[in-house]
C-alpha positions as a Markdown table, in Angstrom:
| # | Residue | x | y | z |
|---|---|---|---|---|
| 1 | Met | -0.1 | 0.0 | -0.1 |
| 2 | Asp | 1.4 | 3.4 | -1.2 |
| 3 | Asp | 1.2 | 6.9 | 0.9 |
| 4 | Thr | -1.8 | 7.8 | -1.4 |
| 5 | Thr | -3.8 | 4.6 | -0.3 |
| 6 | Ile | -3.0 | 5.6 | 3.4 |
| 7 | Ile | -4.4 | 8.9 | 2.9 |
| 8 | Lys | -7.7 | 8.3 | 0.7 |
| 9 | Ala | -8.6 | 5.9 | 3.5 |
| 10 | Lys | -8.3 | 8.6 | 6.1 |
| 11 | Val | -10.1 | 11.4 | 4.4 |
| 12 | Asp | -13.2 | 11.0 | 2.6 |
| 13 | Phe | -14.1 | 14.5 | 1.2 |
| 14 | Ser | -17.3 | 13.4 | -0.4 |
| 15 | Lys | -18.7 | 12.7 | 3.2 |
| 16 | Gly | -18.7 | 16.4 | 4.1 |
| 17 | Arg | -21.6 | 17.1 | 1.8 |
| 18 | Ser | -25.1 | 16.7 | 3.4 |
| 19 | Ala | -27.9 | 15.3 | 1.9 |
| 20 | Glu | -29.2 | 19.1 | 1.6 |
| 21 | Phe | -26.3 | 20.0 | -0.4 |
| 22 | Asn | -26.8 | 16.8 | -2.8 |
| 23 | Asp | -30.7 | 18.0 | -3.3 |
| 24 | Ala | -29.6 | 21.9 | -4.1 |
| 25 | Ala | -27.2 | 20.8 | -6.2 |
| 26 | Arg | -29.6 | 18.6 | -8.2 |
| 27 | Glu | -32.3 | 21.2 | -8.2 |
| 28 | Leu | -29.6 | 23.9 | -9.4 |
| 29 | Ser | -28.6 | 21.3 | -12.1 |
| 30 | Asp | -32.2 | 20.8 | -13.3 |
| 31 | Phe | -32.9 | 24.4 | -13.6 |
| 32 | Ile | -29.8 | 25.1 | -15.4 |
| 33 | Gln | -30.7 | 22.3 | -17.9 |
| 34 | Ser | -33.9 | 23.8 | -18.4 |
| 35 | Leu | -32.6 | 27.0 | -19.4 |
| 36 | Asp | -32.9 | 27.9 | -23.3 |
| 37 | Leu | -29.2 | 28.5 | -23.4 |
| 38 | Asp | -26.6 | 27.9 | -26.3 |
| 39 | Leu | -23.9 | 25.6 | -25.3 |
| 40 | Thr | -21.3 | 28.2 | -24.8 |
| 41 | Ser | -23.4 | 30.2 | -22.5 |
| 42 | His | -24.4 | 26.7 | -20.7 |
| 43 | Cys | -20.6 | 25.9 | -20.3 |
| 44 | Lys | -19.9 | 29.4 | -19.0 |
| 45 | Leu | -22.8 | 29.4 | -16.3 |
| 46 | Thr | -21.5 | 25.7 | -15.3 |
| 47 | Ala | -18.2 | 26.7 | -14.7 |
| 48 | Leu | -19.2 | 30.1 | -13.0 |
| 49 | Val | -21.4 | 28.1 | -10.5 |
| 50 | Leu | -18.5 | 25.5 | -10.2 |
| 51 | Thr | -16.1 | 28.0 | -9.4 |
| 52 | Gln | -18.2 | 29.9 | -6.7 |
| 53 | Ile | -18.9 | 26.7 | -5.0 |
| 54 | Asn | -15.3 | 25.6 | -5.1 |
| 55 | Val | -14.2 | 28.8 | -3.5 |
| 56 | Ala | -16.7 | 28.7 | -0.8 |
| 57 | Glu | -15.8 | 25.3 | 0.2 |
| 58 | Arg | -12.0 | 26.3 | 0.4 |
| 59 | Asp | -13.0 | 29.5 | 2.3 |
| 60 | Ala | -15.1 | 27.7 | 4.6 |
| 61 | Phe | -12.2 | 25.0 | 5.2 |
| 62 | Val | -9.5 | 27.7 | 5.7 |
| 63 | Phe | -11.7 | 29.3 | 8.2 |
| 64 | Gly | -12.5 | 26.4 | 10.3 |
| 65 | Phe | -9.2 | 25.1 | 10.2 |
| 66 | Asn | -7.7 | 28.4 | 11.4 |
| 67 | Ala | -10.3 | 28.7 | 14.3 |
| 68 | Ala | -9.4 | 25.0 | 15.2 |
| 69 | Ala | -5.8 | 25.7 | 15.2 |
| 70 | Lys | -6.3 | 29.1 | 17.5 |
| 71 | Leu | -8.5 | 27.2 | 20.1 |
| 72 | Met | -5.9 | 24.6 | 20.3 |
| 73 | His | -2.8 | 27.0 | 20.6 |
| 74 | Asp | -5.2 | 28.8 | 23.2 |
| 75 | Tyr | -5.9 | 25.7 | 25.1 |
| 76 | His | -2.0 | 24.5 | 25.0 |
| 77 | Ser | -1.1 | 28.0 | 26.1 |
| 78 | Asp | -3.0 | 28.0 | 29.0 |
| 79 | Glu | -1.6 | 24.4 | 30.1 |
| 80 | Met | 1.9 | 25.8 | 30.0 |
| 81 | Glu | 1.0 | 28.7 | 32.6 |
């Protein structure tokens, strides 16, 4: 087993998405498909939506990670005193 297999076994990012997220994504997808758009406009809209989702997920992760790191730092700083 190589290192990437170990990492994949420990972290499954798809589990971070709720049923509500999947339902909203499905509804958005159905709506986009129903729009009367040419292929170029459809592709651009889809790319913009995916970019917005990726940025939001990254920002949420960074915020959560930084908050957890600060909490751990503060907790361990209090232990040292």
